[in-house]
Structures are given as structure tokens and as C-alpha cells.
Phi, psi and omega in degrees: 000135180275159183286168174292155178234162177238124178233124180052039177084000180253127179274128184239124183274159176302136180088357181270148167242127185225137171254119183255154171242099183278117185295139170231179187301140176294159169286166180289353173276001183078009177287128180287136176244148180211150177266119181283133182225127177249126183243127171247108184256103185294160178287328186261149183297149179175181182286165175255125182239130170254141175233126186227150177228168174057040164298323167262122192295343179265001182262089190269355179304313181296326179298317179290323177301314182292322178302316180289323182299309185288347177271357182278138183296324186294332183284348182286342180244036183284162168268132179091211188222132174252126175246111185250123181238095185292331181224106178278305182271081185296329179295311182290327183298315182289342179261003183057035187244150175290328190251160175290166179301335177274013174068029178251150177271113183304326183281017172235012185234011175281147006278002176081184180207138180288351179243011184269205179291173178306313181295318180296322179292323177296318177298318179297318178299317180295318179297314184290319186275328191245309190285311182296130183097346178276158175258327183223158177211146175231119182255119188259128183227175174218171177294160182236159171056055178067021178247136180252142180248139168294141175309125186204159175245137173243127187199163174274093186278002172291338176274121185302320181292321177296318177297319179300316181287327177297318176294321182296334183297335173064054170244165187297331186217141174241126183253126177284098187243121175293150179288147178261149176302131177085000181277158177297320180300318180293315181295322178295318180299322179293339176267005180079020181262123177281121186226154176238150172245121178260135174239137176186137177083201188226149179299141177059023176226145177265114183247108186297323178300313181292324180293313182294320179296319179293317179296314179299320180293318179298316179297322180294321177293319178299324176291318183294331181264005174090014180276332180233154175285144177292140179295149180295322178242132180218153178285157176303136183294147175280134173263098188289153169291130176258116183247130179276339183207158178220164175205151175266137172266133185252154183294125180286334177219170174273150178157206181256124187271133172238105184269136179252343181265136182261160174301134181087352181283151174270142177230146178262157178300134180072006179287148177285123182244358178173177179216147176240130180234152174281166185298341181264352180078009183281332182234131174225143177219132179288149169254126182240146182284129179282353184207164171276145182175195179242138178283116181246355177197147179206155179278133177263340179282123185280356182259120186227151169257158176304128180096349178295142176284124185243333181210138184249126186237129171274126188288142176242017184301330181250000000 
């Protein structure tokens, strides 16, 4: 039996499930705000894993994945500890916004500061209460600004353990992505926490494919690190595409976009992947792929200006 743990000042005994409300700064209306955290502390020893959603408040895919995860019977008898945070940026979530009220991107302010801006203080609270003491982390995201993402993992695959878990997640593509300054992945790595970033679906939309892929992936990672028993029967594993680089193709002119390439589709270099026409049909211009690759993201809004990012391609040149 593993020992009791303390999270955000609450002592949790082995075998307990607890829902915590971690306090964050009040609104200027004096309304108390809190970050909801669900902890499943298993009786048997094992690693500590945090799974979080809605670091960007309009990316609700992760919230639904976590809702389904904590409701599953199998996770109640896990080895180790699961810390599930369905809504990290509670301020942005209630406003259907990507950003905090101070117009900052939370995923650029980790590890934060207890004396900094509202966003920086929220990042500090998350680091202190959730990340520190964890062994693994999964950060759940979705596409933004009318863009949908194919289920994918972004991770530093130069680390062998991170690559092992990225493959275990069982999504079509794994992108070798360096950490960005101020990101949760970078701050977690500095604390010695091995973490993955999952992308799937679109902001403010419920995408069943992305939800199921994310839930299946989280369970697969929990199995890979010894928190859950491997199923007796399992499907043949997916061998994901490993991509070292990606790029967005931008609209060559302004107009109405007609996309011909689907998420997950393969495209060849110089292949036609869409067309943009003006509202009168007098001008049309093809969009061609600058490289061979797989479509991992695309714009769903058909109205574009010149220079808008319309399709995201994982490179297959190597």
C-alpha cells in the first residue's frame, strides 16, 4: 500500500477519490474562483500522472476526455495516483476564450509567479499543486480559430521514455516538437516530469473522433507506465508517422476557400490541395502543397484573407 499524499493542502489516503477546489484569484465582483481537481489515489504503489484540459479556455475536447476518464470503472483500481484537471484556465473557460482576462496565453507563462500577473499566478498555482511531485503528464488541446487538428502527439522524442509513451498513445502522427519558452511542457521537463501534448479536434466544438482517440491514448499511457493492467485482448498497435517538422500553407489570395484535402490524407509535393475563388467567380487560384506529407490540421472557415494559414502538413521528406 502506498502512503497518503497531500495536494493543495488536502491529505488523501490510499484508496480515496477526492474532488478538490483549488482556490485562484477572485473576480472583481468578489466571486470566488477555483480550479477543479479530481484525485484518484490508488491503494497500490505506482507513478503519479496528471492529465489536464482547457489550458486554453476554448479548447473543450480535453474537458470531455477527462470527464469520461474519471467515470471509468477501471481507473478506480489503478496503481499509483491520477490527478485529473478538466479545466485549468477557469477564467477563460467561462468566457469561451482562448486567453485569460488579462489577454495573456497561459501556455506561455509557466512556471509562473505568485507575485505576477493573473495568468502568471494561475500558472504558479498549477505548478505547485499539480505538476510538482508528478512523474508523468498529459496536456490535452484542440485546434484554435476555426482550425481542426487530426489526433496527434507533440513531444520531445529525443528523450527515449517520452518517445515510448508517444508511441503508446496510438495516434496517427507524432511530431518531434521542441518545447517553447513558458509552455507547460518546458516547465514540467524542468521539474523532471515526462509529458506529452495531445492535439485533436477544434475549439468550442465537440469532436467525437478526437475525444475517443484522446481517451484511448490516455488509457494506453496509463497502461504503459504500469498504472493499469494491459487488456487481455487488444487491437494491433498503430505505428505512427514520426515527423521532424511541419509547416502551414497560407492563402495566396483572398476569397472563398474550397479545400480538397482531408485530415489524415497524404499529399504529394506540388499537388493541388484546394482552390480560392473571389465571390464573383472571376478569379480562381490553386493552393499547392510545398512538400509531401500528411494533413494534420486544416481551416474549416471558408472565408480567407491573403496570408491566412489554411492547411497544416507534417513533412514526409525524410
